[in-house]
Residue frames as qw, qx, qy, qz and C-alpha x, y, z in Angstrom:
[[0.075, 0.927, 0.299, 0.215, -73.44, 58.40, -69.89],
 [0.568, 0.130, -0.182, 0.792, -70.56, 60.87, -69.92],
 [0.234, -0.774, -0.348, 0.474, -70.51, 63.99, -67.65],
 [0.352, 0.263, 0.269, 0.857, -70.59, 67.19, -69.59],
 [0.063, -0.589, -0.465, 0.658, -71.96, 70.35, -67.78],
 [0.071, 0.375, -0.283, -0.880, -72.10, 72.23, -71.14],
 [0.125, 0.234, 0.894, 0.362, -74.47, 69.87, -72.86],
 [0.047, 0.728, 0.679, -0.082, -77.60, 71.82, -71.93],
 [0.108, -0.699, -0.023, 0.707, -76.10, 75.30, -72.61],
 [0.610, 0.780, 0.091, -0.103, -76.40, 77.09, -75.91],
 [0.822, 0.233, 0.058, 0.517, -73.40, 76.82, -78.14],
 [0.194, 0.774, -0.081, 0.598, -72.77, 80.61, -77.95],
 [0.571, -0.759, 0.176, -0.260, -72.88, 80.41, -74.13],
 [0.941, -0.190, 0.122, 0.251, -70.36, 77.61, -74.23],
 [0.630, 0.484, 0.001, 0.607, -67.99, 79.57, -76.41],
 [0.147, -0.824, 0.130, -0.532, -68.33, 82.66, -74.18],
 [0.808, -0.571, 0.127, -0.065, -67.69, 80.42, -71.16],
 [0.893, 0.070, 0.045, 0.442, -64.51, 79.06, -72.80],
 [0.358, 0.660, -0.063, 0.658, -63.24, 82.51, -73.61],
 [0.422, -0.803, 0.113, -0.406, -64.05, 83.74, -70.00],
 [0.905, -0.400, 0.101, 0.108, -62.31, 80.77, -68.40],
 [0.765, 0.304, 0.014, 0.568, -59.27, 81.21, -70.66],
 [0.099, 0.761, -0.092, 0.634, -59.05, 84.91, -69.79],
 [0.673, -0.694, 0.081, -0.243, -59.48, 84.04, -66.10],
 [0.934, -0.149, 0.058, 0.318, -56.58, 81.58, -66.28],
 [0.565, 0.493, -0.021, 0.661, -54.36, 84.05, -68.15],
 [0.188, -0.818, 0.080, -0.537, -55.20, 86.75, -65.66],
 [0.807, -0.580, 0.108, -0.037, -54.31, 84.48, -62.71],
 [0.865, 0.066, 0.041, 0.496, -51.00, 83.54, -64.29],
 [0.295, 0.675, -0.026, 0.676, -50.17, 87.20, -64.90],
 [0.466, -0.791, 0.097, -0.384, -51.07, 88.14, -61.31],
 [0.912, -0.371, 0.068, 0.162, -49.00, 85.30, -59.96],
 [0.716, 0.319, 0.014, 0.621, -46.03, 86.25, -62.09],
 [0.042, 0.774, -0.055, 0.629, -46.31, 89.84, -60.93],
 [0.704, -0.680, 0.072, -0.190, -46.42, 88.76, -57.29],
 [0.913, -0.123, 0.059, 0.384, -43.27, 86.68, -57.80],
 [0.488, 0.562, -0.007, 0.668, -41.55, 89.58, -59.50],
 [0.273, -0.821, 0.047, -0.500, -42.50, 91.85, -56.71],
 [0.850, -0.519, 0.077, 0.035, -41.26, 89.36, -54.11],
 [0.819, 0.141, 0.037, 0.555, -37.92, 89.08, -55.97],
 [0.222, 0.708, -0.034, 0.669, -37.57, 92.80, -56.14],
 [0.561, -0.770, 0.052, -0.298, -38.28, 93.03, -52.39],
 [0.924, -0.270, 0.061, 0.265, -35.57, 90.47, -51.67],
 [0.641, 0.377, 0.046, 0.667, -33.05, 92.34, -53.81],
 [0.070, -0.806, 0.008, -0.587, -33.91, 95.61, -52.17],
 [0.737, -0.671, 0.067, -0.057, -33.47, 94.13, -48.74],
 [0.877, -0.036, 0.046, 0.477, -30.02, 92.81, -49.78],
 [0.387, 0.597, 0.036, 0.701, -29.03, 96.16, -51.07],
 [0.317, -0.808, 0.029, -0.496, -30.29, 98.14, -48.06],
 [0.842, -0.537, 0.052, 0.013, -29.14, 95.66, -45.38],
 [0.859, -0.009, 0.077, 0.506, -25.67, 94.90, -46.79],
 [0.335, 0.626, 0.013, 0.704, -24.84, 98.38, -47.99],
 [0.410, -0.813, 0.024, -0.412, -25.96, 99.83, -44.62],
 [0.873, -0.450, 0.066, 0.174, -23.95, 97.22, -42.64],
 [0.744, 0.248, 0.058, 0.617, -20.84, 97.82, -44.79],
 [0.106, 0.767, -0.006, 0.633, -21.16, 101.57, -44.35],
 [0.620, -0.750, 0.055, -0.222, -21.42, 101.24, -40.56],
 [0.902, -0.236, 0.083, 0.353, -18.37, 99.00, -40.32],
 [0.585, 0.461, 0.051, 0.666, -16.39, 101.23, -42.61],
 [0.166, -0.859, 0.017, -0.485, -17.26, 104.28, -40.39],
 [0.776, -0.622, 0.101, 0.030, -15.93, 102.43, -37.28],
 [0.838, 0.053, 0.122, 0.529, -12.70, 101.47, -39.08],
 [0.305, 0.712, 0.059, 0.629, -12.27, 105.11, -40.21],
 [0.417, -0.855, 0.049, -0.303, -12.72, 106.38, -36.64],
 [0.863, -0.419, 0.147, 0.241, -10.14, 103.97, -35.29],
 [0.701, 0.312, 0.156, 0.623, -7.69, 104.95, -38.09],
 [0.009, 0.877, 0.059, 0.477, -8.47, 108.62, -37.29],
 [0.651, -0.755, 0.061, 0.044, -7.05, 108.15, -33.79],
 [0.769, -0.170, 0.239, 0.567, -3.61, 107.15, -35.08],
 [0.404, 0.640, 0.260, 0.600, -3.78, 109.94, -37.68],
 [0.224, -0.928, -0.054, -0.294, -4.46, 112.57, -35.00],
 [0.744, -0.575, 0.143, 0.308, -1.56, 111.27, -32.86],
 [0.699, 0.148, 0.259, 0.650, 0.81, 111.67, -35.82],
 [0.153, 0.789, 0.208, 0.557, -0.44, 115.19, -36.57],
 [0.472, -0.877, 0.000, -0.092, -0.06, 116.26, -32.91],
 [0.789, -0.363, 0.197, 0.455, 3.47, 114.74, -32.69],
 [0.575, 0.263, 0.310, 0.710, 4.53, 116.44, -35.91],
 [0.075, -0.433, -0.204, 0.875, 2.89, 119.72, -34.83],
 [0.011, -0.212, -0.639, -0.740, 0.37, 119.72, -37.61],
 [0.432, -0.586, -0.453, -0.515, -2.56, 120.13, -35.34],
 [0.228, -0.485, 0.487, -0.690, -3.23, 121.39, -31.79],
 [0.120, -0.006, -0.968, 0.222, -3.77, 118.63, -29.26],
 [0.318, 0.322, 0.593, -0.667, -7.20, 120.01, -28.06],
 [0.543, 0.418, -0.210, -0.697, -8.50, 120.45, -31.59],
 [0.407, 0.213, -0.861, -0.216, -7.40, 116.95, -32.53],
 [0.053, 0.120, 0.897, -0.423, -9.10, 115.66, -29.33],
 [0.464, 0.357, 0.326, -0.742, -12.42, 117.37, -30.22],
 [0.557, 0.380, -0.506, -0.538, -12.40, 116.02, -33.80],
 [0.315, 0.166, -0.934, 0.027, -11.57, 112.55, -32.59],
 [0.249, 0.140, 0.716, -0.637, -14.22, 112.63, -29.82],
 [0.592, 0.369, 0.040, -0.716, -16.94, 113.39, -32.39],
 [0.538, 0.345, -0.686, -0.346, -15.73, 110.63, -34.73],
 [0.132, 0.065, -0.959, 0.242, -15.62, 107.99, -31.94],
 [0.417, 0.228, 0.535, -0.699, -19.14, 108.98, -30.70],
 [0.654, 0.393, -0.231, -0.604, -20.48, 108.61, -34.25],
 [0.388, 0.317, -0.860, -0.096, -18.59, 105.28, -34.64],
 [0.133, 0.035, 0.888, -0.439, -20.14, 103.84, -31.47],
 [0.582, 0.353, 0.289, -0.673, -23.64, 104.77, -32.82],
 [0.581, 0.445, -0.532, -0.425, -22.81, 103.14, -36.20],
 [0.174, 0.208, -0.953, 0.133, -21.72, 99.96, -34.35],
 [0.371, 0.207, 0.679, -0.599, -25.09, 99.89, -32.54],
 [0.619, 0.446, -0.058, -0.644, -26.92, 100.34, -35.82],
 [0.382, 0.397, -0.800, -0.239, -24.94, 97.50, -37.36],
 [0.088, -0.018, 0.947, -0.309, -26.18, 95.13, -34.67],
 [0.520, 0.345, 0.404, -0.669, -29.70, 95.98, -35.65],
 [0.526, 0.441, -0.484, -0.542, -29.20, 94.61, -39.18],
 [0.980, 0.009, 0.084, -0.178, -29.76, 91.05, -40.29],
 [0.056, -0.670, 0.736, 0.079, -26.64, 88.83, -39.97],
 [0.839, 0.147, -0.508, -0.128, -25.62, 85.39, -41.10],
 [0.846, -0.523, -0.086, 0.059, -24.46, 83.00, -38.30],
 [0.755, 0.112, -0.081, 0.641, -20.75, 83.36, -39.25],
 [0.140, 0.594, -0.004, 0.792, -21.17, 87.15, -39.02],
 [0.582, -0.718, -0.118, -0.363, -22.89, 87.04, -35.74],
 [0.887, -0.305, -0.120, 0.325, -20.14, 85.02, -34.16],
 [0.591, 0.219, -0.040, 0.775, -17.43, 87.33, -35.44],
 [0.115, -0.697, -0.088, -0.703, -19.34, 90.55, -34.53],
 [0.746, -0.642, -0.139, -0.109, -19.76, 89.17, -30.92],
 [0.822, -0.162, -0.051, 0.544, -16.00, 88.54, -30.76],
 [0.378, 0.497, 0.075, 0.778, -15.30, 92.00, -32.14],
 [0.326, -0.837, -0.225, -0.377, -17.21, 93.92, -29.53],
 [0.711, -0.633, -0.004, 0.306, -14.68, 93.32, -26.57],
 [0.661, 0.057, 0.182, 0.726, -11.86, 94.28, -28.90],
 [0.079, 0.698, 0.282, 0.653, -13.65, 97.50, -29.82],
 [0.510, -0.835, -0.183, -0.092, -14.30, 98.26, -26.18],
 [0.745, -0.388, 0.061, 0.539, -10.58, 97.84, -25.46],
 [0.444, 0.326, 0.262, 0.792, -9.74, 100.16, -28.39],
 [0.140, -0.815, -0.252, -0.502, -12.21, 102.73, -27.13],
 [0.672, -0.690, -0.110, 0.246, -10.59, 102.54, -23.62],
 [0.642, -0.144, 0.174, 0.733, -7.21, 103.35, -25.18],
 [0.191, 0.563, 0.327, 0.735, -8.71, 106.12, -27.36],
 [0.415, -0.854, -0.277, -0.148, -10.33, 107.52, -24.14],
 [0.678, -0.525, 0.041, 0.513, -6.86, 107.61, -22.55],
 [0.485, 0.229, 0.312, 0.784, -5.55, 109.28, -25.69],
 [0.073, -0.801, -0.351, -0.480, -8.32, 111.95, -25.44],
 [0.590, -0.773, -0.162, 0.170, -7.27, 112.56, -21.87],
 [0.648, -0.249, 0.187, 0.696, -3.61, 113.04, -22.86],
 [0.302, 0.444, 0.376, 0.755, -4.57, 115.40, -25.65],
 [0.254, -0.848, -0.327, -0.331, -6.94, 117.48, -23.53],
 [0.625, -0.744, -0.014, 0.236, -4.37, 117.75, -20.63],
 [0.323, 0.878, -0.351, 0.036, -1.37, 118.27, -22.87],
 [0.638, -0.498, 0.586, 0.025, 0.40, 115.20, -21.50],
 [0.852, 0.513, -0.017, -0.108, 1.95, 114.26, -24.80],
 [0.113, -0.777, 0.614, 0.079, 5.56, 113.79, -23.87],
 [0.378, -0.222, 0.897, 0.058, 5.40, 109.97, -24.04],
 [0.702, 0.438, 0.129, -0.547, 2.79, 109.92, -26.89],
 [0.522, 0.514, -0.624, -0.273, 5.09, 108.17, -29.37],
 [0.083, 0.224, -0.947, 0.213, 5.96, 105.32, -27.04],
 [0.443, 0.164, 0.653, -0.592, 2.45, 105.05, -25.68],
 [0.687, 0.441, -0.159, -0.555, 0.99, 104.85, -29.24],
 [0.461, 0.412, -0.774, -0.139, 3.32, 102.02, -30.13],
 [0.130, 0.107, -0.932, 0.320, 2.76, 99.91, -27.02],
 [0.246, 0.290, 0.702, -0.602, -0.83, 100.72, -26.02],
 [0.479, 0.505, 0.117, -0.709, -2.91, 102.36, -28.69],
 [0.400, 0.437, -0.642, -0.487, -1.80, 100.65, -31.92],
 [0.059, 0.037, -0.997, 0.011, -2.16, 97.00, -30.72],
 [0.309, 0.387, 0.686, -0.533, -5.69, 97.69, -29.46],
 [0.465, 0.576, -0.081, -0.667, -6.69, 99.40, -32.72],
 [0.283, 0.385, -0.791, -0.382, -5.10, 96.79, -34.91],
 [0.111, 0.085, 0.977, -0.160, -6.84, 93.93, -33.12],
 [0.399, 0.549, 0.502, -0.536, -10.26, 95.55, -33.50],
 [0.357, 0.623, -0.317, -0.620, -9.49, 96.72, -37.04],
 [0.067, 0.229, -0.927, -0.290, -8.56, 93.18, -38.19],
 [0.206, 0.335, 0.896, -0.205, -11.91, 91.81, -37.10],
 [0.348, 0.669, 0.215, -0.621, -13.79, 94.80, -38.62],
 [0.229, 0.519, -0.593, -0.572, -12.10, 94.18, -41.94],
 [0.045, 0.032, 0.995, 0.080, -13.13, 90.56, -41.79],
 [0.276, 0.539, 0.665, -0.437, -16.73, 91.66, -41.01],
 [0.316, 0.638, -0.156, -0.685, -16.61, 94.08, -43.95],
 [0.165, 0.301, -0.833, -0.434, -15.56, 91.27, -46.27],
 [0.181, 0.244, 0.934, -0.186, -18.35, 89.04, -44.93],
 [0.404, 0.532, 0.239, -0.705, -20.91, 91.61, -46.30],
 [0.395, 0.425, -0.591, -0.560, -19.99, 90.46, -49.81],
 [0.129, 0.028, -0.991, -0.025, -20.32, 86.79, -48.86],
 [0.228, 0.390, 0.702, -0.551, -23.68, 87.53, -47.13],
 [0.422, 0.525, -0.102, -0.732, -24.86, 89.45, -50.19],
 [0.320, 0.294, -0.808, -0.397, -23.94, 86.48, -52.39],
 [0.032, 0.152, 0.955, -0.251, -25.89, 84.20, -50.09],
 [0.361, 0.505, 0.401, -0.673, -28.92, 86.48, -50.30],
 [0.408, 0.481, -0.428, -0.647, -28.56, 86.55, -54.04],
 [0.176, 0.114, -0.965, -0.159, -28.36, 82.73, -54.15],
 [0.173, 0.339, 0.794, -0.474, -31.50, 82.54, -51.99],
 [0.395, 0.554, 0.082, -0.728, -33.21, 84.96, -54.23],
 [0.347, 0.347, -0.712, -0.502, -32.25, 82.94, -57.33],
 [0.023, -0.098, -0.989, 0.105, -33.62, 79.77, -55.67],
 [0.308, 0.495, 0.547, -0.601, -36.88, 81.63, -54.94],
 [0.396, 0.521, -0.295, -0.696, -36.99, 82.82, -58.56],
 [0.245, 0.181, -0.901, -0.309, -36.49, 79.30, -59.90],
 [0.101, 0.288, 0.895, -0.327, -39.20, 77.97, -57.55],
 [0.364, 0.551, 0.247, -0.709, -41.55, 80.77, -58.70],
 [0.357, 0.420, -0.576, -0.603, -40.73, 79.89, -62.31],
 [0.121, -0.036, -0.990, -0.067, -41.57, 76.23, -61.68],
 [0.221, 0.455, 0.696, -0.510, -44.87, 77.25, -60.03],
 [0.380, 0.557, -0.071, -0.735, -45.71, 79.48, -62.98],
 [0.290, 0.279, -0.806, -0.434, -44.91, 76.73, -65.46],
 [0.010, 0.182, 0.970, -0.161, -46.95, 74.25, -63.42],
 [0.294, 0.541, 0.458, -0.641, -49.90, 76.69, -63.27],
 [0.357, 0.487, -0.398, -0.691, -49.56, 77.29, -67.05],
 [0.181, 0.100, -0.951, -0.229, -49.61, 73.50, -67.70],
 [0.102, 0.360, 0.863, -0.340, -52.55, 72.92, -65.43],
 [0.314, 0.570, 0.185, -0.736, -54.40, 75.96, -66.85],
 [0.312, 0.378, -0.628, -0.604, -53.64, 74.88, -70.39],
 [0.087, -0.070, -0.992, -0.052, -54.83, 71.33, -69.60],
 [0.193, 0.463, 0.667, -0.551, -57.99, 72.66, -68.04],
 [0.349, 0.547, -0.123, -0.751, -58.66, 74.95, -70.97],
 [0.261, 0.246, -0.819, -0.448, -58.05, 72.09, -73.35],
 [0.045, 0.239, 0.951, -0.193, -60.48, 69.84, -71.38],
 [0.268, 0.570, 0.393, -0.670, -63.09, 72.51, -71.42],
 [0.317, 0.470, -0.432, -0.701, -62.56, 73.06, -75.15],
 [0.158, 0.064, -0.952, -0.255, -62.89, 69.32, -75.88],
 [0.144, 0.407, 0.814, -0.389, -66.08, 69.15, -73.83],
 [0.341, 0.601, 0.133, -0.711, -67.57, 72.14, -75.65],
 [0.281, 0.379, -0.686, -0.554, -66.49, 70.71, -79.11],
 [0.027, -0.078, -0.996, -0.025, -67.94, 67.38, -78.12],
 [0.231, 0.511, 0.613, -0.557, -71.14, 68.99, -77.06],
 [0.365, 0.579, -0.167, -0.710, -71.36, 71.01, -80.29],
 [0.209, 0.250, -0.851, -0.412, -70.57, 67.94, -82.40],
 [0.100, 0.253, 0.932, -0.238, -73.22, 66.03, -80.51],
 [0.332, 0.606, 0.347, -0.634, -75.75, 68.70, -81.33],
 [0.353, 0.554, -0.451, -0.604, -74.66, 68.79, -85.06],
 [0.917, 0.096, 0.359, -0.147, -74.27, 65.08, -85.47],
 [0.809, 0.322, 0.216, 0.442, -71.52, 65.51, -88.04],
 [0.433, -0.162, 0.097, 0.881, -68.92, 67.99, -89.24],
 [0.186, 0.656, 0.226, -0.696, -70.52, 71.44, -89.87],
 [0.195, 0.415, -0.551, -0.697, -69.55, 71.32, -93.55],
 [0.064, -0.151, -0.960, -0.226, -71.35, 67.88, -94.00],
 [0.102, 0.580, 0.679, -0.438, -74.45, 69.24, -92.23],
 [0.206, 0.623, -0.041, -0.754, -74.46, 72.33, -94.43],
 [0.123, 0.233, -0.775, -0.575, -74.02, 70.27, -97.59],
 [0.013, 0.322, 0.946, -0.014, -76.88, 67.98, -96.65],
 [0.140, 0.648, 0.464, -0.588, -79.13, 70.97, -95.86],
 [0.184, 0.512, -0.342, -0.766, -78.31, 72.58, -99.23],
 [0.088, 0.012, -0.913, -0.398, -79.18, 69.40, -101.15],
 [0.040, 0.493, 0.841, -0.218, -82.46, 69.09, -99.33],
 [0.152, 0.665, 0.187, -0.707, -83.33, 72.79, -99.93],
 [0.184, 0.385, -0.565, -0.706, -82.60, 72.24, -103.72],
 [0.831, 0.162, 0.006, -0.532, -85.05, 69.41, -103.82],
 [0.551, 0.357, -0.754, -0.015, -82.42, 66.60, -104.13],
 [0.699, -0.400, 0.373, -0.460, -83.85, 63.98, -101.85],
 [0.975, 0.168, -0.142, -0.034, -82.37, 60.87, -103.60],
 [0.404, 0.545, -0.630, 0.378, -79.14, 60.54, -101.55],
 [0.772, -0.323, -0.527, 0.148, -78.19, 58.38, -98.55],
 [0.192, -0.766, 0.311, -0.529, -77.59, 59.83, -95.11],
 [0.449, 0.131, -0.830, 0.303, -75.59, 57.78, -92.60],
 [0.628, -0.588, -0.419, -0.290, -77.89, 56.63, -89.81],
 [0.746, -0.331, -0.346, 0.463, -75.02, 56.61, -87.36],
 [0.305, 0.261, -0.070, 0.913, -74.33, 60.35, -87.70],
 [0.216, -0.195, 0.241, -0.926, -76.00, 62.03, -84.74],
 [0.110, 0.312, 0.893, -0.306, -79.01, 61.09, -82.76],
 [0.094, 0.660, 0.684, 0.297, -82.54, 62.09, -83.44],
 [0.200, -0.905, -0.259, 0.272, -82.09, 65.32, -81.50],
 [0.462, -0.374, 0.313, 0.741, -79.08, 66.41, -83.52],
 [0.340, 0.608, -0.168, -0.697, -79.06, 68.60, -86.64],
 [0.199, 0.266, -0.838, -0.432, -78.22, 65.64, -88.84],
 [0.109, 0.275, 0.933, -0.205, -80.99, 63.65, -87.23],
 [0.318, 0.627, 0.363, -0.612, -83.45, 66.43, -87.92],
 [0.273, 0.527, -0.484, -0.643, -82.21, 66.69, -91.52],
 [0.024, 0.034, -0.979, -0.201, -82.68, 62.95, -92.00],
 [0.209, 0.475, 0.762, -0.388, -86.22, 63.22, -90.65],
 [0.304, 0.662, 0.042, -0.683, -86.94, 66.19, -92.84],
 [0.187, 0.385, -0.730, -0.533, -85.56, 64.45, -95.95],
 [0.055, 0.166, 0.985, 0.000, -87.55, 61.29, -95.28],
 [0.244, 0.564, 0.597, -0.515, -90.64, 63.29, -94.73],
 [0.312, 0.643, -0.200, -0.670, -90.26, 65.34, -97.89],
 [0.093, 0.238, -0.888, -0.382, -89.32, 62.27, -99.91],
 [0.169, 0.345, 0.908, -0.165, -92.46, 60.45, -98.66],
 [0.305, 0.678, 0.316, -0.589, -94.64, 63.46, -99.52],
 [0.245, 0.550, -0.496, -0.625, -92.98, 63.76, -103.01],
 [0.024, 0.054, -0.969, -0.239, -93.40, 60.06, -103.77],
 [0.199, 0.487, 0.785, -0.328, -96.98, 60.18, -102.58],
 [0.307, 0.690, 0.050, -0.653, -97.68, 63.20, -104.75],
 [0.175, 0.418, -0.722, -0.523, -96.01, 61.64, -107.75],
 [0.096, 0.140, 0.985, 0.021, -97.97, 58.43, -107.19],
 [0.310, 0.591, 0.555, -0.496, -101.17, 60.38, -107.04],
 [0.292, 0.645, -0.258, -0.657, -100.33, 62.22, -110.25],
 [0.085, 0.223, -0.901, -0.363, -99.42, 58.97, -112.03],
 [0.203, 0.345, 0.892, -0.211, -102.75, 57.44, -110.91],
 [0.293, 0.681, 0.240, -0.627, -104.63, 60.49, -112.10],
 [0.177, 0.565, -0.534, -0.603, -102.77, 60.47, -115.39],
 [0.090, -0.016, 0.970, 0.224, -103.85, 56.92, -116.15],
 [0.177, 0.543, 0.793, -0.212, -107.50, 57.86, -115.87],
 [0.223, 0.909, 0.333, -0.116, -107.83, 61.38, -117.24],
 [0.520, 0.648, -0.011, 0.556, -106.09, 64.13, -119.17],
 [0.535, -0.729, -0.099, 0.415, -103.42, 65.98, -117.22],
 [0.479, 0.726, -0.025, 0.492, -101.54, 69.12, -118.11],
 [0.610, -0.556, -0.163, 0.541, -98.63, 70.73, -116.22],
 [0.320, 0.820, 0.115, 0.460, -97.91, 74.37, -116.52],
 [0.407, 0.085, -0.364, 0.833, -95.83, 77.07, -115.01],
 [0.066, -0.570, -0.550, 0.606, -97.35, 79.57, -112.66],
 [0.136, 0.475, -0.149, -0.857, -97.54, 82.01, -115.65],
 [0.754, 0.404, 0.273, -0.441, -99.39, 79.45, -117.79],
 [0.383, 0.577, -0.661, -0.289, -96.60, 78.08, -120.08],
 [0.972, -0.024, -0.047, -0.228, -97.11, 74.37, -120.77],
 [0.262, -0.628, 0.732, 0.007, -94.47, 72.10, -119.31],
 [0.020, 0.082, -0.974, -0.211, -95.93, 68.70, -120.20],
 [0.703, 0.046, 0.098, -0.703, -99.17, 66.87, -120.84],
 [0.504, -0.112, 0.856, -0.008, -100.17, 63.19, -120.86],
 [0.045, 0.028, 0.814, 0.578, -101.33, 61.26, -123.91],
 [0.071, 0.611, 0.783, -0.093, -105.01, 61.33, -122.88],
 [0.000, -0.777, -0.191, 0.600, -104.98, 65.06, -122.83],
 [0.069, -0.447, 0.542, 0.708, -103.06, 65.36, -126.06],
 [0.081, 0.207, 0.898, 0.381, -105.19, 62.84, -127.92],
 [0.093, 0.669, 0.669, -0.309, -108.34, 64.51, -126.72],
 [0.129, 0.849, 0.041, -0.511, -107.32, 67.87, -128.15],
 [0.795, 0.559, 0.200, 0.125, -105.40, 66.49, -131.10],
 [0.140, 0.903, -0.395, 0.097, -101.89, 67.81, -130.43],
 [0.846, 0.073, -0.376, 0.369, -98.49, 66.33, -129.84],
 [0.577, -0.688, -0.182, 0.400, -96.31, 67.30, -126.88],
 [0.501, -0.040, 0.228, 0.834, -93.80, 69.07, -129.16],
 [0.048, 0.594, 0.458, 0.659, -96.61, 71.30, -130.52],
 [0.421, -0.814, -0.300, -0.264, -97.84, 72.48, -127.18],
 [0.722, -0.401, -0.227, 0.516, -94.71, 72.53, -124.95],
 [0.380, -0.146, -0.023, 0.913, -93.67, 76.08, -123.98],
 [0.102, -0.408, -0.416, -0.806, -96.87, 77.64, -125.24],
 [0.303, -0.084, 0.439, -0.842, -99.57, 79.25, -123.13],
 [0.167, 0.225, 0.956, -0.082, -102.48, 76.96, -122.18],
 [0.364, 0.535, 0.242, -0.723, -104.85, 79.56, -123.57],
 [0.177, 0.327, -0.697, -0.613, -104.23, 78.03, -126.97],
 [0.004, 0.177, 0.983, 0.043, -106.76, 75.31, -126.24],
 [0.158, 0.665, 0.628, -0.372, -109.73, 77.70, -126.05],
 [0.339, 0.778, 0.379, 0.368, -111.27, 80.21, -128.32],
 [0.381, 0.314, -0.122, 0.861, -109.66, 83.65, -128.41],
 [0.382, -0.626, -0.165, -0.659, -112.63, 85.25, -126.83],
 [0.829, -0.506, -0.233, -0.049, -112.55, 82.90, -123.88],
 [0.732, 0.043, -0.210, 0.647, -108.75, 83.19, -123.58],
 [0.137, 0.455, -0.056, 0.878, -109.06, 86.97, -123.34]]
């Protein structure tokens, strides 16, 4: 005995259940796909925000260091007052220190963490030299500024600047790593979606087969065969064979076989009775409106007619006109 939970349900209920389950599976797949797309978008947004922010912070620090040398050149060439240059440089360095702190709050890859840790002491050395520069600018002690820039300021700035440029380049590498991770996650999500689609399709197919099997069990044969058999029985054609193996007694074909057998038995019994009566007495067959269809020999001989003479005429011909009226 096979397991089929749909066997006792109405066929219409089974079909509605199949549609509902299919829609549920489709809805689940769509929801899963949307969640994966949202996750992918979130990863991309993180990459954009994190890497762009880190690159901007590093670039600001580099610009501040380069600004120190630019201000020295302007002061030496007389293009800017020493105190004004000092004020501008002080603001830029303060902002750069804040940007460097923000940069450390961002997510880093291992290589980047190691390089950033090594860069911090170099930056501190550069800031010390820039602090000395600010003191010279504010006090007007700029006589040895050219020599001091070449021997003290520039080496410290170049050492920090070299590491900062490497960190800036790493942002592209880190972004590519994030992108690769995102693509891996996307492929994994695609595999999961395809697996869910396959499992859902298989489940829907199994349910459909169970429902079709249940429907065929109730019909006992193809619907077209059952309809053809029903039409022949309704037309009075009872002299045809029906396969006993098509459907059980509770199926539609089984019920049609039983109905055909019952009608055929009743017809044969009726015809047998008519034949028995016809052998003993006169019998006439007419339409509901009284036209003669046939009559046996006893009836015709009794009244003195042949079948051709009476067939199609009204049975009132056998009585006087007054009685017929």
